[in-house]
PAZARO-916415 format. One record per residue (C-alpha): x, y, z; residue in one letter. Coordinates in steps of 0.001 Angstrom, whole numbers, plus 500000, padded with zeros to 6 digits. Example, Ala and Ser with C-alpha at 12.3 -4.5 7.8 and 13.67 -1.06 7.14 Angstrom:
BEGIN
512300495500507800a;513670498940507140s;
***
This chain:
BEGIN
515479892785311757m;512450894151311774g;510568891050310583d;508241889210312669e;508083886361309852r;511460885700310564l;512219882928313173p;513251884227316694e;516923882782316323y;517783884725313605f;518332887484316132s;521371884902317409e;522998886006314704f;522769889343313395a;525841890708315980s;528031887909314196i;526767888431310206g;527110890514307495v;523880891862305609e;524154891682301773s;521901891891299027t;522215889445296060l;520256890924292398a;517811888172290875a;519909885577288893g;523011886045290729v;524515882582292072v;525102882952295783l;527664879375295076w;528314876638293298k;527929873125293803e;531409871816295228g;532194875291296466d;533335875354299771p;531307875632303409s;532789879224304451d;529391880485305294q;526199880136306493v;523104882520305038v;519984883503306666l;517256884501304297l;515663887772304958l;513508888635302281q;513389887761298306g;513512883804297213n;516310881885296377l;516370878557294413e;518371875178294571v;519024873986291761t;521429870635290605h;523160870445286623a;522211867139285104t;524980864875283069e;523189866157280194s;523436869731280927g;519376870527281894d;518946872337285591v;516525870974287861i;515291873358290651v;514861871281293840l;513280873793296052r;512271877145296731i;513626878744299545l;511302881632301523e;512301884087304339p;513418882508306943g;515190879541305419a;519004878694306783v;520890877993303528v;524293875710303897g;524306874984307790e;524968871034306952l;527994871666304817a;529441874222307001s;528458871818310185l;530334868838308202d;533509870561306626g;531589868984302952r;531770870996299901a;528283872435298948r;525550869767297293s;524050872082295382a;523845875622294008t;522131878432295142v;520965881551293025r;518837883887293947a;515147883516292073r;514408886998293279t;516105890501294742e;517198888665298061c;518214890138301306r;520787888012303217l;522700887831306600l;526281885804305862r;527331884089309003v;531181882757308924p;530916878554309253a;533042879047312391a;530927881357314358e;527644879285312728f;529145876035314822r;530426878390317785a;526660879659318215t;525229875817318285f;527856875123320967r;526418878121323092r;523037877859322048r;522038873985321406p;518227874610321247e;518831876427317582i;519775872908316418l;516634871323317579e;515194874338315649s;517289873311312681l;516712870173312840f;512877870722312896c;513495872820309489l;515766869827308137q;512682867343308289v;510208869348307035e;512817869966303950r;513773866005303526v;509611865110303502r;508970867826300933s;512052867119298560l;510762863306299275t;507099863880297783e;508335865901294761r;511746863040293858v;508391860434294089t;505785862397292301r;509105862631289325v;509415859195289501h;506357858458289275d;505601860401286046r;508967858745284978a;507770854872284943i;504056855305284867v;501898855909281470d;499782858993282238s;496395857672280893l;496158854301282207t;497925854404285077r;499947851344284598l;503779851076283953y;505185852168280817n;507471850707278158f;510498852205279191g;509999850796282902f;508896847631281831f;511718847402279185k;514487847759282235e;512920845572284678r;512730842495281912l;516520843185281599r;516858842701285408l;513967839954285859e;515853838128283361l;519481838472284509e;517645836874288332r;516201833803286139a;519458833116284591d;521609832775287936h;518696830746289823t;516851829063287289g;513743830238287362d;510725831067284802h;509748834676283432v;506937834325281409s;505476837364279312l;501838838304277962v;501593840954275141i;497863841967274671f;496183843510272390d;492530845132272308i;490570843604268907d;489633846245266527h;490906848918268544f;490620851508265376k;487106850398264591h;486076851228268214y;487397854447267951n;486331854992264704d;482861854355265897v;482765855870269242n;485178858292269441g;488685858921270788h;487373860351273877e;485733856680274419e;488778855092273169g;490806856359275835n;487812854994278755v;488201851838277006a;491949851825276862l;491840852803280917v;489536849918281369k;491109847129280062v;494335848276281918a;492617848005285037s;491090844374284284l;494784843821283225v;496289844390286385k;493542843128288285g;494131839652287024a;498159839713288035g;499561838718291247r;501506840901293521r;505001842065292269g;503947841275288114d;505065844152285907i;501839845245284095i;502509847532281967a;501187849479278867r;503347848327275927y;502106850604273379g;498965851910271738g;496157849323272518e;498696846831273539e;499043845792276853f;502115843453278793v;502581841406281697g;505943839982283122l;505677837221285267l;508746836691287094y;508474832836288380g;505596831962286585a;505872828887284268s;504013828998280133s;501102827236282020e;501184829800284829d;501036832380282129a;498549830986280315v;495936830879283077h;496824834547283503f;496399835366280350a;492938833318279925e;491761835059283033a;492389838495281259v;490629837702278140r;487383836426280070k;487341839558282338k;487434841616279267v;484715839368277342e;482537839848280154a;482750843409280811a;480632845802279780e;481820848566277523f;480270851784276115a;479543850856272055g;481251847272272946g;478470845628270806k;479283847778267356t;482473845817267626q;483000843472265155p;482818840282267661l;479727841821269306g;482244842912272023r;485214844359273137v;487809841566273086s;491659841334274017v;494151838665272084s;497445837759273750g;500434835830272602g;502522834200275666v;506234833254275778a;508189832013278622s;512037831952279245f;513893829402279117p;511975827644276932e;510929829926274155d;513858832382274171a;517442833092275454s;517096836989275811g;514644839618276436e;514750840466272900k;514053836948271533e;511001836521274545l;509645839821273085i;509763838537269888e;508367835037270665a;505579836497272568a;504533839013269487d;504479836094267081r;501948834312269403n;499937837364269480l;499995837838265649y;499234833935265645r;495931834935268057a;494672837751265980k;495052835674262453s;493187832849264315g;490057834918264741g;491084836904267691r;489583836653271155n;491824834414272320r;495211833392274039i;497880831857272248v;500941830081273632p;504351828973272065a;503957825958270049p;505439822435271696e;508354821368271289g;509442825473270119q;513355825568270515a;514578828858272163p;515654831690269837a;
***
């Protein structure tokens, strides 16, 4: 084939394959197509794609010369698991699936080479999926979980607690007078303060607690198995850490320092479901702020579930 960059075993398939070209943008095969051939990429780039339920097309990976495409489906007889199209003009060697399998039986060392290739593909795809998943559930500024992930975990944790009889507590924090801090010190310094408070909240939590950015200057702690007393202890630890920390421009704040207020609520004592639990914690946060800020307010004694 005349290209030193291609694997040596490609020459093994030259006599049983058929060379062809594929113009840029043309589909080689679609997801679900039969696995009747294997393609060896000699020149150009192919892209492996997947269509989501909403119709968006995700590029899973880009294949370069030396790639063997569709070998797994041709070995197990299953349909194609993804769509492959030409990203650039490509030169291909098409090998019938039956001939491909016969070559393996004759030259098992080729299978070992392809196994190593698949391991590298899986590692690369795993890293990419991890990055995408991270972006989907993590707030880009504070590196805490985002609101969407918090809401999903809250639903799951309450379902679990409903079956086990465990407690679930919620603490919603708000940075006191944060608009004033931004107006005086600028949004860039405000972002620095958000990141620092986020770190302090996370540092006060237990392993396994869900600490998330609730929105703006608000943060939330989802504490599975924690009683109201446990949650208040956590919330007070956060409040004291923030109060003691040094922030640029902190002395310009109305309270003379950067501080947080927090509202605490627990399941099942204070609420019967996720919406009610959030509302109960939010009410107590409002009481903390209206009561002078830099304080933690738990649910009042005797408060019935909503």
